N, C-alpha and C positions, 0 to 999 in steps of 0.2 A: 921255931922262931924264938929268938932271944927275948928275954923279958924287957930289955931296954928298947928294942926295936918294936915290940908289941905295944909298949906304952906310947912310943912316937906315932905309930900307926893309929892308935886310938885318939891321940891328940889331934892328928891331922883330920881324922874323920869327924871329930867334934867341931873343929874349925870349919870344915866343909858344911856340916849341917847347920851351924850357926850362920854362915854366910848365906846359905840357901834360905834360912828362916828370915833373915834380914831382907833379902831380895823379895821374897813372897810378901812380907809385911809392907814393904815400900809399894809394891804393885797393888796390894789390897787397898791401902789408904789413898793411893792416887786414883784408883777407880771409884772409891767411895766418895772422894771429893767431887769427881765429875758428876756422879749421880746426884749428890746434894745440890750441885749447881743447877742441874736440870730441874729438880724439885723446886728450888728457890725461884727460878725463872718462871716456872708454871704458876707458882703461888703469886708472884708479883703481877703476872699477866691477869690472873683471875681477880686479884684485888683491884687492879685498874678497871677491869670490866664492871665490877660491882660499883665502884665509885662513879663511873660514867652513868650507869643505870640510876643510881641514887640521885645524881645531879639532874637527870632528865625527869625523874619522878618529882623532885623538889620543884623544878620549873613548872611542871604541869599543875601542881598543887597551888602554887602562888599565882598562876595565871589561868583561872578557871574560865 
């Protein structure tokens, strides 16, 4: 293989690996965002449940 062609092949391989890295990075962060949305939804649901319980407990304490 000629040195110039070898350098071109290495450059193409580098571009391919960088493109693959970018694709994997995009996929990773997309999935991470979806998981964070699930966690946030769960947290907000539990927070609402606790608030509801606290309101009921507060009503019971003020109306003995």
